[in-house]
CHARMM-style PDB file with segment names, atoms N, HN, CA, C and O in Angstrom:
ATOM      1  N   MET     1     -31.821   1.972  20.213  1.00  0.00      PROA
ATOM      2  CA  MET     1     -30.552   2.255  19.892  1.00  0.00      PROA
ATOM      3  C   MET     1     -30.273   1.717  18.272  1.00  0.00      PROA
ATOM      4  O   MET     1     -30.586   0.595  17.874  1.00  0.00      PROA
ATOM      5  N   PRO     2     -29.741   2.573  17.599  1.00  0.00      PROA
ATOM      6  CA  PRO     2     -29.590   2.060  16.133  1.00  0.00      PROA
ATOM      7  C   PRO     2     -28.396   1.192  16.007  1.00  0.00      PROA
ATOM      8  O   PRO     2     -27.446   1.206  16.790  1.00  0.00      PROA
ATOM      9  N   GLN     3     -28.511   0.461  14.999  1.00  0.00      PROA
ATOM     10  HN  GLN     3     -29.283   0.449  14.363  1.00  0.00      PROA
ATOM     11  CA  GLN     3     -27.508  -0.950  14.699  1.00  0.00      PROA
ATOM     12  C   GLN     3     -26.629  -0.306  13.818  1.00  0.00      PROA
ATOM     13  O   GLN     3     -27.012   0.583  13.058  1.00  0.00      PROA
ATOM     14  N   LEU     4     -25.353  -0.744  13.882  1.00  0.00      PROA
ATOM     15  HN  LEU     4     -25.041  -1.466  14.500  1.00  0.00      PROA
ATOM     16  CA  LEU     4     -24.340  -0.485  12.862  1.00  0.00      PROA
ATOM     17  C   LEU     4     -24.469  -1.370  11.546  1.00  0.00      PROA
ATOM     18  O   LEU     4     -24.786  -2.558  11.600  1.00  0.00      PROA
ATOM     19  N   ASP     5     -24.234  -0.788  10.517  1.00  0.00      PROA
ATOM     20  HN  ASP     5     -23.976   0.178  10.472  1.00  0.00      PROA
ATOM     21  CA  ASP     5     -24.618  -1.403   9.261  1.00  0.00      PROA
ATOM     22  C   ASP     5     -23.465  -1.800   8.656  1.00  0.00      PROA
ATOM     23  O   ASP     5     -22.800  -0.996   8.002  1.00  0.00      PROA
ATOM     24  N   THR     6     -23.120  -3.020   8.800  1.00  0.00      PROA
ATOM     25  HN  THR     6     -23.659  -3.673   9.332  1.00  0.00      PROA
ATOM     26  CA  THR     6     -21.964  -4.013   8.505  1.00  0.00      PROA
ATOM     27  C   THR     6     -22.149  -4.645   7.005  1.00  0.00      PROA
ATOM     28  O   THR     6     -21.469  -5.630   6.720  1.00  0.00      PROA
ATOM     29  N   THR     7     -22.826  -4.238   6.284  1.00  0.00      PROA
ATOM     30  HN  THR     7     -23.379  -3.438   6.515  1.00  0.00      PROA
ATOM     31  CA  THR     7     -23.334  -5.078   5.062  1.00  0.00      PROA
ATOM     32  C   THR     7     -21.800  -4.744   3.904  1.00  0.00      PROA
ATOM     33  O   THR     7     -21.311  -5.575   3.139  1.00  0.00      PROA
ATOM     34  N   ALA     8     -21.394  -3.515   4.076  1.00  0.00      PROA
ATOM     35  HN  ALA     8     -21.791  -2.840   4.697  1.00  0.00      PROA
ATOM     36  CA  ALA     8     -20.427  -3.099   3.107  1.00  0.00      PROA
ATOM     37  C   ALA     8     -18.946  -3.431   3.601  1.00  0.00      PROA
ATOM     38  O   ALA     8     -17.987  -3.155   2.880  1.00  0.00      PROA
ATOM     39  N   TRP     9     -18.763  -4.122   5.037  1.00  0.00      PROA
ATOM     40  HN  TRP     9     -19.542  -4.346   5.622  1.00  0.00      PROA
ATOM     41  CA  TRP     9     -17.564  -4.263   5.542  1.00  0.00      PROA
ATOM     42  C   TRP     9     -16.776  -5.445   4.631  1.00  0.00      PROA
ATOM     43  O   TRP     9     -15.618  -5.303   4.238  1.00  0.00      PROA
ATOM     44  N   SER    10     -17.425  -6.378   4.420  1.00  0.00      PROA
ATOM     45  HN  SER    10     -18.366  -6.493   4.739  1.00  0.00      PROA
ATOM     46  CA  SER    10     -16.461  -7.722   3.809  1.00  0.00      PROA
ATOM     47  C   SER    10     -16.065  -7.152   2.365  1.00  0.00      PROA
ATOM     48  O   SER    10     -14.944  -7.467   1.966  1.00  0.00      PROA
ATOM     49  N   ILE    11     -16.852  -6.358   1.545  1.00  0.00      PROA
ATOM     50  HN  ILE    11     -17.763  -6.102   1.870  1.00  0.00      PROA
ATOM     51  CA  ILE    11     -16.219  -5.705   0.438  1.00  0.00      PROA
ATOM     52  C   ILE    11     -15.188  -4.884   0.513  1.00  0.00      PROA
ATOM     53  O   ILE    11     -14.320  -4.808  -0.358  1.00  0.00      PROA
ATOM     54  N   THR    12     -15.222  -4.111   1.724  1.00  0.00      PROA
ATOM     55  HN  THR    12     -15.927  -4.173   2.431  1.00  0.00      PROA
ATOM     56  CA  THR    12     -14.110  -3.047   1.899  1.00  0.00      PROA
ATOM     57  C   THR    12     -12.839  -3.887   2.296  1.00  0.00      PROA
ATOM     58  O   THR    12     -11.722  -3.593   1.873  1.00  0.00      PROA
ATOM     59  N   ILE    13     -13.117  -5.123   3.271  1.00  0.00      PROA
ATOM     60  HN  ILE    13     -14.025  -5.362   3.615  1.00  0.00      PROA
ATOM     61  CA  ILE    13     -11.861  -5.538   3.533  1.00  0.00      PROA
ATOM     62  C   ILE    13     -11.327  -6.402   2.480  1.00  0.00      PROA
ATOM     63  O   ILE    13     -10.115  -6.592   2.377  1.00  0.00      PROA
ATOM     64  N   MET    14     -12.270  -6.985   1.620  1.00  0.00      PROA
ATOM     65  HN  MET    14     -13.254  -6.830   1.704  1.00  0.00      PROA
ATOM     66  CA  MET    14     -11.558  -7.723   0.606  1.00  0.00      PROA
ATOM     67  C   MET    14     -10.786  -6.973  -0.365  1.00  0.00      PROA
ATOM     68  O   MET    14      -9.642  -7.279  -0.702  1.00  0.00      PROA
ATOM     69  N   SER    15     -11.503  -5.890  -0.847  1.00  0.00      PROA
ATOM     70  HN  SER    15     -12.432  -5.641  -0.574  1.00  0.00      PROA
ATOM     71  CA  SER    15     -10.806  -4.847  -1.595  1.00  0.00      PROA
ATOM     72  C   SER    15      -9.521  -4.349  -1.036  1.00  0.00      PROA
ATOM     73  O   SER    15      -8.568  -4.222  -1.806  1.00  0.00      PROA
ATOM     74  N   MET    16      -9.410  -4.088   0.073  1.00  0.00      PROA
ATOM     75  HN  MET    16     -10.184  -4.190   0.698  1.00  0.00      PROA
ATOM     76  CA  MET    16      -8.248  -3.426   0.781  1.00  0.00      PROA
ATOM     77  C   MET    16      -6.893  -4.676   0.684  1.00  0.00      PROA
ATOM     78  O   MET    16      -5.716  -4.456   0.397  1.00  0.00      PROA
ATOM     79  N   ILE    17      -7.526  -5.970   1.020  1.00  0.00      PROA
ATOM     80  HN  ILE    17      -8.482  -6.149   1.253  1.00  0.00      PROA
ATOM     81  CA  ILE    17      -6.616  -6.954   0.832  1.00  0.00      PROA
ATOM     82  C   ILE    17      -5.733  -7.106  -0.400  1.00  0.00      PROA
ATOM     83  O   ILE    17      -4.514  -7.230  -0.522  1.00  0.00      PROA
ATOM     84  N   LEU    18      -6.736  -7.058  -1.275  1.00  0.00      PROA
ATOM     85  HN  LEU    18      -7.726  -6.957  -1.176  1.00  0.00      PROA
ATOM     86  CA  LEU    18      -6.508  -7.217  -2.860  1.00  0.00      PROA
ATOM     87  C   LEU    18      -5.415  -6.067  -3.295  1.00  0.00      PROA
ATOM     88  O   LEU    18      -4.394  -6.263  -3.954  1.00  0.00      PROA
ATOM     89  N   THR    19      -5.872  -4.851  -2.776  1.00  0.00      PROA
ATOM     90  HN  THR    19      -6.702  -4.691  -2.241  1.00  0.00      PROA
ATOM     91  CA  THR    19      -4.929  -3.899  -3.275  1.00  0.00      PROA
ATOM     92  C   THR    19      -3.559  -3.817  -2.459  1.00  0.00      PROA
ATOM     93  O   THR    19      -2.572  -3.353  -3.030  1.00  0.00      PROA
ATOM     94  N   LEU    20      -3.479  -4.237  -1.197  1.00  0.00      PROA
ATOM     95  HN  LEU    20      -4.281  -4.614  -0.733  1.00  0.00      PROA
ATOM     96  CA  LEU    20      -2.262  -4.354  -0.805  1.00  0.00      PROA
ATOM     97  C   LEU    20      -1.532  -5.567  -1.305  1.00  0.00      PROA
ATOM     98  O   LEU    20      -0.301  -5.563  -1.304  1.00  0.00      PROA
ATOM     99  N   PHE    21      -2.122  -6.469  -1.678  1.00  0.00      PROA
ATOM    100  HN  PHE    21      -3.122  -6.473  -1.679  1.00  0.00      PROA
ATOM    101  CA  PHE    21      -1.438  -7.739  -2.388  1.00  0.00      PROA
ATOM    102  C   PHE    21      -0.731  -7.137  -3.674  1.00  0.00      PROA
ATOM    103  O   PHE    21       0.450  -7.298  -3.982  1.00  0.00      PROA
ATOM    104  N   ILE    22      -1.713  -6.395  -4.377  1.00  0.00      PROA
ATOM    105  HN  ILE    22      -2.672  -6.264  -4.126  1.00  0.00      PROA
ATOM    106  CA  ILE    22      -1.066  -5.846  -5.671  1.00  0.00      PROA
ATOM    107  C   ILE    22      -0.002  -5.022  -5.445  1.00  0.00      PROA
ATOM    108  O   ILE    22       1.020  -5.240  -6.096  1.00  0.00      PROA
ATOM    109  N   LEU    23      -0.025  -3.976  -4.532  1.00  0.00      PROA
ATOM    110  HN  LEU    23      -0.854  -3.800  -4.003  1.00  0.00      PROA
ATOM    111  CA  LEU    23       0.986  -3.179  -4.210  1.00  0.00      PROA
ATOM    112  C   LEU    23       2.152  -3.723  -3.673  1.00  0.00      PROA
ATOM    113  O   LEU    23       3.175  -3.184  -4.098  1.00  0.00      PROA
ATOM    114  N   PHE    24       2.329  -4.723  -2.783  1.00  0.00      PROA
ATOM    115  HN  PHE    24       1.499  -5.160  -2.438  1.00  0.00      PROA
ATOM    116  CA  PHE    24       3.406  -5.518  -2.669  1.00  0.00      PROA
ATOM    117  C   PHE    24       4.098  -6.215  -3.896  1.00  0.00      PROA
ATOM    118  O   PHE    24       5.311  -6.270  -4.095  1.00  0.00      PROA
ATOM    119  N   GLN    25       3.177  -6.696  -4.620  1.00  0.00      PROA
ATOM    120  HN  GLN    25       2.191  -6.651  -4.459  1.00  0.00      PROA
ATOM    121  CA  GLN    25       3.717  -7.326  -5.711  1.00  0.00      PROA
ATOM    122  C   GLN    25       4.710  -6.342  -6.734  1.00  0.00      PROA
ATOM    123  O   GLN    25       5.820  -6.538  -7.227  1.00  0.00      PROA
ATOM    124  N   LEU    26       3.833  -5.294  -6.794  1.00  0.00      PROA
ATOM    125  HN  LEU    26       2.930  -5.134  -6.393  1.00  0.00      PROA
ATOM    126  CA  LEU    26       4.786  -4.272  -7.680  1.00  0.00      PROA
ATOM    127  C   LEU    26       5.716  -4.010  -7.032  1.00  0.00      PROA
ATOM    128  O   LEU    26       6.745  -4.008  -7.708  1.00  0.00      PROA
ATOM    129  N   LYS    27       5.909  -3.699  -5.656  1.00  0.00      PROA
ATOM    130  HN  LYS    27       5.073  -3.701  -5.107  1.00  0.00      PROA
ATOM    131  CA  LYS    27       7.077  -3.155  -4.943  1.00  0.00      PROA
ATOM    132  C   LYS    27       8.148  -4.103  -5.041  1.00  0.00      PROA
ATOM    133  O   LYS    27       9.275  -3.700  -5.326  1.00  0.00      PROA
ATOM    134  N   ILE    28       7.876  -5.558  -4.795  1.00  0.00      PROA
ATOM    135  HN  ILE    28       6.960  -5.885  -4.563  1.00  0.00      PROA
ATOM    136  CA  ILE    28       8.764  -6.629  -4.856  1.00  0.00      PROA
ATOM    137  C   ILE    28       9.425  -6.834  -6.044  1.00  0.00      PROA
ATOM    138  O   ILE    28      10.603  -7.192  -6.051  1.00  0.00      PROA
ATOM    139  N   SER    29       8.593  -6.587  -7.369  1.00  0.00      PROA
ATOM    140  HN  SER    29       7.636  -6.297  -7.363  1.00  0.00      PROA
ATOM    141  CA  SER    29       8.971  -6.897  -8.846  1.00  0.00      PROA
ATOM    142  C   SER    29       9.972  -6.006  -9.081  1.00  0.00      PROA
ATOM    143  O   SER    29      10.863  -6.474  -9.790  1.00  0.00      PROA
ATOM    144  N   LYS    30      10.165  -4.630  -8.648  1.00  0.00      PROA
ATOM    145  HN  LYS    30       9.441  -4.250  -8.071  1.00  0.00      PROA
ATOM    146  CA  LYS    30      11.246  -3.747  -8.923  1.00  0.00      PROA
ATOM    147  C   LYS    30      12.409  -4.164  -8.483  1.00  0.00      PROA
ATOM    148  O   LYS    30      13.363  -3.694  -9.103  1.00  0.00      PROA
ATOM    149  N   HSD    31      12.687  -4.963  -7.535  1.00  0.00      PROA
ATOM    150  HN  HSD    31      11.912  -5.345  -7.032  1.00  0.00      PROA
ATOM    151  CA  HSD    31      14.125  -5.136  -6.856  1.00  0.00      PROA
ATOM    152  C   HSD    31      14.759  -6.172  -7.715  1.00  0.00      PROA
ATOM    153  O   HSD    31      14.075  -7.046  -8.247  1.00  0.00      PROA
ATOM    154  N   TYR    32      16.165  -6.091  -7.878  1.00  0.00      PROA
ATOM    155  HN  TYR    32      16.721  -5.381  -7.445  1.00  0.00      PROA
ATOM    156  CA  TYR    32      17.041  -7.047  -8.444  1.00  0.00      PROA
ATOM    157  C   TYR    32      17.447  -8.125  -7.891  1.00  0.00      PROA
ATOM    158  O   TYR    32      18.343  -7.822  -7.103  1.00  0.00      PROA
ATOM    159  N   TYR    33      17.238  -9.318  -7.893  1.00  0.00      PROA
ATOM    160  HN  TYR    33      16.511  -9.564  -8.533  1.00  0.00      PROA
ATOM    161  CA  TYR    33      18.058 -10.419  -7.212  1.00  0.00      PROA
ATOM    162  C   TYR    33      18.996 -11.085  -8.065  1.00  0.00      PROA
ATOM    163  O   TYR    33      18.621 -11.375  -9.202  1.00  0.00      PROA
ATOM    164  N   PRO    34      20.133 -11.367  -7.704  1.00  0.00      PROA
ATOM    165  CA  PRO    34      20.943 -12.003  -8.548  1.00  0.00      PROA
ATOM    166  C   PRO    34      20.602 -13.399  -8.740  1.00  0.00      PROA
ATOM    167  O   PRO    34      19.779 -13.834  -7.934  1.00  0.00      PROA
ATOM    168  N   HSD    35      21.023 -14.174  -9.584  1.00  0.00      PROA
ATOM    169  HN  HSD    35      21.692 -13.821 -10.238  1.00  0.00      PROA
ATOM    170  CA  HSD    35      20.706 -15.573  -9.913  1.00  0.00      PROA
ATOM    171  C   HSD    35      21.601 -16.565  -9.039  1.00  0.00      PROA
ATOM    172  O   HSD    35      21.078 -17.611  -8.655  1.00  0.00      PROA
ATOM    173  N   ASN    36      22.662 -16.339  -8.776  1.00  0.00      PROA
ATOM    174  HN  ASN    36      23.086 -15.489  -9.088  1.00  0.00      PROA
ATOM    175  CA  ASN    36      23.474 -17.089  -7.883  1.00  0.00      PROA
ATOM    176  C   ASN    36      23.816 -16.697  -6.813  1.00  0.00      PROA
ATOM    177  O   ASN    36      24.534 -15.699  -6.739  1.00  0.00      PROA
ATOM    178  N   ALA    37      23.411 -17.353  -5.722  1.00  0.00      PROA
ATOM    179  HN  ALA    37      22.828 -18.164  -5.783  1.00  0.00      PROA
ATOM    180  CA  ALA    37      23.802 -16.596  -4.286  1.00  0.00      PROA
ATOM    181  C   ALA    37      25.036 -17.113  -4.023  1.00  0.00      PROA
ATOM    182  O   ALA    37      25.036 -17.592  -2.889  1.00  0.00      PROA
ATOM    183  N   GLU    38      26.184 -17.238  -4.622  1.00  0.00      PROA
ATOM    184  HN  GLU    38      26.184 -16.849  -5.543  1.00  0.00      PROA
ATOM    185  CA  GLU    38      27.315 -17.447  -4.326  1.00  0.00      PROA
ATOM    186  C   GLU    38      27.865 -16.157  -3.497  1.00  0.00      PROA
ATOM    187  O   GLU    38      27.411 -15.053  -3.796  1.00  0.00      PROA
ATOM    188  N   THR    39      28.995 -16.293  -2.291  1.00  0.00      PROA
ATOM    189  HN  THR    39      29.364 -17.190  -2.048  1.00  0.00      PROA
ATOM    190  CA  THR    39      29.463 -15.040  -2.069  1.00  0.00      PROA
ATOM    191  C   THR    39      30.709 -14.511  -2.925  1.00  0.00      PROA
ATOM    192  O   THR    39      31.373 -15.204  -3.696  1.00  0.00      PROA
ATOM    193  N   SER    40      30.852 -13.497  -2.715  1.00  0.00      PROA
ATOM    194  HN  SER    40      30.313 -12.935  -2.089  1.00  0.00      PROA
ATOM    195  CA  SER    40      31.934 -12.720  -3.588  1.00  0.00      PROA
ATOM    196  C   SER    40      33.055 -12.920  -3.217  1.00  0.00      PROA
ATOM    197  O   SER    40      33.237 -12.888  -2.000  1.00  0.00      PROA
ATOM    198  N   THR    41      34.225 -13.200  -4.120  1.00  0.00      PROA
ATOM    199  HN  THR    41      34.078 -13.226  -5.109  1.00  0.00      PROA
ATOM    200  CA  THR    41      35.436 -13.639  -3.849  1.00  0.00      PROA
ATOM    201  C   THR    41      36.563 -12.232  -3.955  1.00  0.00      PROA
ATOM    202  O   THR    41      37.753 -12.321  -4.260  1.00  0.00      PROA
ATOM    203  N   LYS    42      35.945 -11.169  -3.673  1.00  0.00      PROA
ATOM    204  HN  LYS    42      34.979 -11.097  -3.426  1.00  0.00      PROA
ATOM    205  CA  LYS    42      36.614 -10.033  -3.635  1.00  0.00      PROA
ATOM    206  C   LYS    42      37.493  -9.934  -2.597  1.00  0.00      PROA
ATOM    207  O   LYS    42      37.044 -10.375  -1.539  1.00  0.00      PROA
ATOM    208  N   PRO    43      38.848  -9.399  -2.550  1.00  0.00      PROA
ATOM    209  CA  PRO    43      39.819  -9.258  -1.421  1.00  0.00      PROA
ATOM    210  C   PRO    43      39.221  -8.190  -0.491  1.00  0.00      PROA
ATOM    211  O   PRO    43      38.749  -7.194  -1.040  1.00  0.00      PROA
ATOM    212  N   HSD    44      39.187  -8.263   0.673  1.00  0.00      PROA
ATOM    213  HN  HSD    44      39.570  -9.072   1.118  1.00  0.00      PROA
ATOM    214  CA  HSD    44      38.788  -7.049   1.565  1.00  0.00      PROA
ATOM    215  C   HSD    44      39.964  -6.304   2.122  1.00  0.00      PROA
ATOM    216  O   HSD    44      40.730  -6.820   2.937  1.00  0.00      PROA
ATOM    217  N   HSD    45      40.077  -5.239   1.727  1.00  0.00      PROA
ATOM    218  HN  HSD    45      39.455  -4.820   1.066  1.00  0.00      PROA
ATOM    219  CA  HSD    45      41.235  -4.526   2.433  1.00  0.00      PROA
ATOM    220  C   HSD    45      40.743  -3.665   3.539  1.00  0.00      PROA
ATOM    221  O   HSD    45      39.838  -2.836   3.445  1.00  0.00      PROA
ATOM    222  N   LYS    46      41.423  -3.947   4.578  1.00  0.00      PROA
ATOM    223  HN  LYS    46      42.158  -4.620   4.655  1.00  0.00      PROA
ATOM    224  CA  LYS    46      40.979  -3.361   5.805  1.00  0.00      PROA
ATOM    225  C   LYS    46      41.855  -2.049   5.772  1.00  0.00      PROA
ATOM    226  O   LYS    46      43.066  -2.139   5.572  1.00  0.00      PROA
ATOM    227  N   THR    47      41.183  -0.712   5.988  1.00  0.00      PROA
ATOM    228  HN  THR    47      40.199  -0.638   6.150  1.00  0.00      PROA
ATOM    229  CA  THR    47      41.574   0.444   6.118  1.00  0.00      PROA
ATOM    230  C   THR    47      41.877   0.566   7.788  1.00  0.00      PROA
ATOM    231  O   THR    47      41.038   0.260   8.635  1.00  0.00      PROA
ATOM    232  N   PRO    48      43.253   1.077   8.096  1.00  0.00      PROA
ATOM    233  CA  PRO    48      43.391   1.294   9.510  1.00  0.00      PROA
ATOM    234  C   PRO    48      42.527   2.688  10.066  1.00  0.00      PROA
ATOM    235  O   PRO    48      42.435   3.790   9.524  1.00  0.00      PROA
ATOM    236  N   THR    49      42.038   2.284  11.128  1.00  0.00      PROA
ATOM    237  HN  THR    49      42.112   1.389  11.568  1.00  0.00      PROA
ATOM    238  CA  THR    49      41.461   3.467  11.849  1.00  0.00      PROA
ATOM    239  C   THR    49      42.473   4.382  12.780  1.00  0.00      PROA
ATOM    240  O   THR    49      43.548   3.950  13.195  1.00  0.00      PROA
ATOM    241  N   PRO    50      41.990   5.666  13.038  1.00  0.00      PROA
ATOM    242  CA  PRO    50      43.078   6.469  13.669  1.00  0.00      PROA
ATOM    243  C   PRO    50      43.466   5.733  15.003  1.00  0.00      PROA
ATOM    244  O   PRO    50      44.647   5.762  15.348  1.00  0.00      PROA
ATOM    245  N   TRP    51      42.607   5.126  15.711  1.00  0.00      PROA
ATOM    246  HN  TRP    51      41.647   5.102  15.431  1.00  0.00      PROA
ATOM    247  CA  TRP    51      43.104   4.528  17.138  1.00  0.00      PROA
ATOM    248  C   TRP    51      43.877   3.236  16.695  1.00  0.00      PROA
ATOM    249  O   TRP    51      44.543   2.704  17.584  1.00  0.00      PROA
ATOM    250  N   GLU    52      43.886   2.790  15.746  1.00  0.00      PROA
ATOM    251  HN  GLU    52      43.344   3.222  15.024  1.00  0.00      PROA
ATOM    252  CA  GLU    52      44.623   1.344  15.413  1.00  0.00      PROA
ATOM    253  C   GLU    52      46.064   1.726  14.774  1.00  0.00      PROA
ATOM    254  O   GLU    52      46.957   0.893  14.621  1.00  0.00      PROA
ATOM    255  N   LYS    53      46.185   3.260  14.377  1.00  0.00      PROA
ATOM    256  HN  LYS    53      45.459   3.936  14.501  1.00  0.00      PROA
ATOM    257  CA  LYS    53      47.362   3.691  14.024  1.00  0.00      PROA
ATOM    258  C   LYS    53      48.477   4.090  15.051  1.00  0.00      PROA
ATOM    259  O   LYS    53      49.685   4.045  14.824  1.00  0.00      PROA
ATOM    260  N   LYS    54      47.906   4.470  16.165  1.00  0.00      PROA
ATOM    261  HN  LYS    54      46.924   4.507  16.350  1.00  0.00      PROA
ATOM    262  CA  LYS    54      48.697   4.841  17.427  1.00  0.00      PROA
ATOM    263  C   LYS    54      48.787   4.131  18.497  1.00  0.00      PROA
ATOM    264  O   LYS    54      47.759   3.792  19.083  1.00  0.00      PROA
ATOM    265  N   TRP    55      49.855   3.824  18.889  1.00  0.00      PROA
ATOM    266  HN  TRP    55      50.690   4.100  18.412  1.00  0.00      PROA
ATOM    267  CA  TRP    55      50.035   2.695  20.053  1.00  0.00      PROA
ATOM    268  C   TRP    55      49.888   3.557  21.448  1.00  0.00      PROA
ATOM    269  O   TRP    55      50.585   4.535  21.721  1.00  0.00      PROA
ATOM    270  N   THR    56      48.818   2.992  22.304  1.00  0.00      PROA
ATOM    271  HN  THR    56      48.252   2.198  22.083  1.00  0.00      PROA
ATOM    272  CA  THR    56      48.810   3.640  23.610  1.00  0.00      PROA
ATOM    273  C   THR    56      48.753   2.406  24.526  1.00  0.00      PROA
ATOM    274  O   THR    56      48.367   1.254  24.327  1.00  0.00      PROA
ATOM    275  N   LYS    57      49.283   3.056  25.630  1.00  0.00      PROA
ATOM    276  HN  LYS    57      49.596   3.992  25.791  1.00  0.00      PROA
ATOM    277  CA  LYS    57      49.164   1.959  26.914  1.00  0.00      PROA
ATOM    278  C   LYS    57      48.398   2.398  28.013  1.00  0.00      PROA
ATOM    279  O   LYS    57      48.593   3.432  28.651  1.00  0.00      PROA
ATOM    280  N   ILE    58      47.371   1.419  28.234  1.00  0.00      PROA
ATOM    281  HN  ILE    58      47.212   0.579  27.716  1.00  0.00      PROA
ATOM    282  CA  ILE    58      46.517   1.645  29.345  1.00  0.00      PROA
ATOM    283  C   ILE    58      47.095   0.888  30.476  1.00  0.00      PROA
ATOM    284  O   ILE    58      47.428  -0.297  30.445  1.00  0.00      PROA
ATOM    285  N   TYR    59      47.208   1.996  31.842  1.00  0.00      PROA
ATOM    286  HN  TYR    59      46.937   2.958  31.867  1.00  0.00      PROA
ATOM    287  CA  TYR    59      47.556   1.217  33.033  1.00  0.00      PROA
ATOM    288  C   TYR    59      46.573   1.143  33.739  1.00  0.00      PROA
ATOM    289  O   TYR    59      45.831   2.097  33.976  1.00  0.00      PROA
ATOM    290  N   SER    60      46.402  -0.247  34.266  1.00  0.00      PROA
ATOM    291  HN  SER    60      47.005  -1.021  34.074  1.00  0.00      PROA
ATOM    292  CA  SER    60      45.346  -0.566  35.086  1.00  0.00      PROA
ATOM    293  C   SER    60      45.964  -0.100  36.670  1.00  0.00      PROA
ATOM    294  O   SER    60      47.138   0.178  36.916  1.00  0.00      PROA
ATOM    295  N   PRO    61      44.987  -0.106  37.490  1.00  0.00      PROA
ATOM    296  CA  PRO    61      45.259   0.603  38.821  1.00  0.00      PROA
ATOM    297  C   PRO    61      46.019  -0.452  39.724  1.00  0.00      PROA
ATOM    298  O   PRO    61      46.740   0.007  40.609  1.00  0.00      PROA
ATOM    299  N   LEU    62      45.930  -1.697  39.593  1.00  0.00      PROA
ATOM    300  HN  LEU    62      45.344  -2.070  38.874  1.00  0.00      PROA
ATOM    301  CA  LEU    62      46.591  -2.608  39.990  1.00  0.00      PROA
ATOM    302  C   LEU    62      48.389  -2.735  39.711  1.00  0.00      PROA
ATOM    303  O   LEU    62      49.249  -3.251  40.425  1.00  0.00      PROA
ATOM    304  N   SER    63      48.498  -2.096  38.491  1.00  0.00      PROA
ATOM    305  HN  SER    63      47.800  -1.676  37.911  1.00  0.00      PROA
ATOM    306  CA  SER    63      49.818  -2.286  38.013  1.00  0.00      PROA
ATOM    307  C   SER    63      50.517  -0.863  38.232  1.00  0.00      PROA
ATOM    308  O   SER    63      51.649  -0.727  37.769  1.00  0.00      PROA
ATOM    309  N   LEU    64      49.959   0.129  38.859  1.00  0.00      PROA
ATOM    310  HN  LEU    64      49.040   0.018  39.235  1.00  0.00      PROA
ATOM    311  CA  LEU    64      50.558   1.326  39.454  1.00  0.00      PROA
ATOM    312  C   LEU    64      51.459   1.236  40.441  1.00  0.00      PROA
ATOM    313  O   LEU    64      51.185   0.504  41.392  1.00  0.00      PROA
ATOM    314  N   PRO    65      52.664   1.931  40.423  1.00  0.00      PROA
ATOM    315  CA  PRO    65      53.661   1.559  41.879  1.00  0.00      PROA
ATOM    316  C   PRO    65      53.019   1.980  42.902  1.00  0.00      PROA
ATOM    317  O   PRO    65      52.447   3.056  42.727  1.00  0.00      PROA
ATOM    318  N   GLN    66      52.892   1.411  44.112  1.00  0.00      PROA
ATOM    319  HN  GLN    66      53.356   0.537  44.255  1.00  0.00      PROA
ATOM    320  CA  GLN    66      52.694   1.744  45.295  1.00  0.00      PROA
ATOM    321  C   GLN    66      53.279   2.762  46.062  1.00  0.00      PROA
ATOM    322  O   GLN    66      54.459   2.556  46.349  1.00  0.00      PROA
ATOM    323  N   TRP    67      52.800   3.764  46.457  1.00  0.00      PROA
ATOM    324  HN  TRP    67      51.842   3.931  46.223  1.00  0.00      PROA
ATOM    325  CA  TRP    67      53.539   5.001  47.350  1.00  0.00      PROA
ATOM    326  C   TRP    67      53.543   4.537  48.857  1.00  0.00      PROA
ATOM    327  OT1 TRP    67      54.028   5.262  49.726  1.00  0.00      PROA
TER     328      TRP     67
END
């Protein structure tokens, strides 16, 4: 039964790890990160949704008149 030749595996694995590291570094370096991590003080304006504009009354079965 022939044996599997594993002599080149270490070189392949190490080059793959190095390539992935370089690719991730390049991908991360393209992002913009702000220098200060403070929250913004912009006022938040809440826009009303259609179901908040209209008043509806929901009747529960227990509050309905008994016949």
